N, C-alpha and C positions, 0 to 999 in steps of 0.2 A: 504492499501500500503507499503507494510515494505519497508523503504529508508536506507539503508546501505553505511554508512562513513568508510573507512578503512584509518585511519594513521599510518605509520611507518617512520622509517628514512631510507633513503636510504641505501642500502644494507642490510636492514630488512624487507622488505617488504615481505610478503608472496609471495611464489614460485607458488601458483595456482593461475589462471585465475578467472575474476570477473566472467566469464559464470558460472565457476564451483561453486562457491558460491551461485550466481543466483538460481541455481538448487536443489541444498540441502536446501537452504532457503525457495523456493516456495514448497517445500515437506515438510517441518518444520511447515511453517507458514500455510501450507492449503491453497495454492491462485493459480492461473493460472498462466499457463505462458506469461511473460509480465506485469504483474504486481508488481514484485519486483526489485528495481533497487541499484543496487551497483557499487560504484563508488571506488577506491583505489589510495590514495594520498600521495606521497613521501614528506615528510617533512625535514626540517633543522635539528630540534634537537625536540625531545619529552620526557616528564618524567613526572610520575614515569615510566611506563611501555612502554616498546619499539615498542608494536603494540597495539593501541586503535581503537576499533569499537564501532562507534556510531551507535542506531539503533534507528528509530522512525517508530511507526505502529500504527493501529488502535486500540484501546481500546475495540476488541470486548469481549462480557463476556467468551468466551471456553480462548481466552489468557491471560485473567486476571486471569481467575482461575489455568492457569497452565504456568504463568512465569518463577517461578526459573526452572520448568523441560526445559523449552524452551531455557533458557539459557545455561543450564547446558547440553543438546545435542550439541550445538554451541561450547560448549569449548571443548568436545570431539573430536566433527568434525577438530575445527582448531588444535589440540592437534595431532591429527592423520593424517593432511597434513600441518605439518612442522612449525607452530605456537605452541613451548614450554611454551612460556610466553605472557600475553597480559591482556587486560582488554575487557569487553564488558559492555557495558551502554546500555539500554533500555527504550525509552520514549513512552508511550501508551497515545494516543488522540483519546477525543470523537469522533467517526466518521463524524458527522455533520459537524464539522469543517473544513472538507478536501474539495478542490474543485482542479482540475489540467484542463490544457488545451494543447493540443498537436496538432501539425500539421505534415502533412507526417512522422509521427512516426509508427517504427512498432512495439512499446508495447503498451499496453491500461492504462501506468502509472496514 
């Protein structure tokens, strides 16, 4: 489950919608709709980069092998969607360490 947190100062928050980034990430990570979760949060201040993306995802062998390519593709997408500067951080975890519970949810998070 890719979980993506976007942090930016008010006024510097990317103008794309969370749903647009979600759709791109579903394709990039090869997951079904409803598995990826994106949260965009305005912060009072942030440094050194004006926009920061923090990603947690399962460390599956295919992802581990192509992690640099995934991050580069994300950087290109962000640049093409109005984010000229920022940082993307990804943390891959052992899949057996994840669990989730949802109720009345439309996603399979």
